C-alpha positions, 0 to 999 in steps of 0.5 A, a space after each residue: 481472521 482479524 475483523 476489518 474493523 482493526 485494519 487501516 489501508 494506505 493507498 500510495 498515490 504520491 509518486 512523480 508518474 515518471 513512467 507515465 509522462 508525469 501524470 498523477 497515476 492514481 487519477 488516470 482513468 481505467 474502465 471509466 473511472 480513475 484507478 483511485 476509485 477502483 481501489 477504494 471500492 475494492 478495499 472499503 469492504 476489507 478495512 475500516 480506515 482508508 488513507 491516501 498518500 499523495 503529493 498533488 491533487 489533494 482535493 481530487 483525492 478527497 473525493 475518494 477518501 477524506 483522509 489524504 496525507 502528503 509526504 513530509 519529505 520533499 522531491 518524491 522520495 518513494 512509497 516509503 516516504 508516503 508510508 512514513 508520512 502516513 504512519 502518524 495517522 494509522 489508528 489501528 495495529 495492523 496496516 494494509 499497503 497498496 499502490 494506487 494503480 492496482 485496479 483489480 484487487 481481490 475481495 479476500 486480499 486483506 484477509 489473506 495477507 493479515 492471516 499470514 501475520 496472525 498464523 505466526 503465534 509469536 507476533 514475530 513476523 512484521 510484514 506479509 507481502 503478496 507474491 504472484 507466482 513470478 514476482 514479489 509485490 512489495 507494495 501490496 502488503 499487510 504490516 504491523 504498525 510497530 515496524 513503521 518506527 524504523 522508517 525515519 532512520 532508514 530513509 535518513 540513511 538514504 534508503 529508498 527501496 521497499 525491498 531493502 527496508 523489508 530486509 530489516 524486518 521479519 517478512 513473509 511472502 504470501 502465495 497469490 499465484 491463483 490470483 496473478 491478474 489482480 496484480 497487473 498495474 498501470 505500467 503493465 495494463 495495455 
């Protein structure tokens, strides 16, 4: 498996927070600390570089990660806009992407997703994403940096849905039904 030193993580925290009363979801406290702190702690042993995509409270996010990247597009255009903005900051060939509101990430998450990319001996698979046994977790994915080149055209054409962009890529779902609870996010936590 790929060593952590060859993987950049991007934590997506740039949303408008419409489903949580327009609060900044990454800074909402859960079990005594903000979601972003949980996610950063889970990822630190799995990757070398961590970036945070956010559009407000940049200084607060810098307490958890010094590499903070705001969207280049206006008006909270979704997670792909955050991925697009961060793409020029990715210094590795592999990128792991996750939402800021998944505080229970498993310690083998990145390795399992990257293994799915590497097990394709022809390097055709561009993106591997988690599937919890019930739902695709599109915002919990490993990808090859080169696939990001298609993002500007997709967004310029009005595309916003992650699953629609994935349809234009070679993807593989990775079974995480053994870790279903790891993918509970703020929208489902009581």
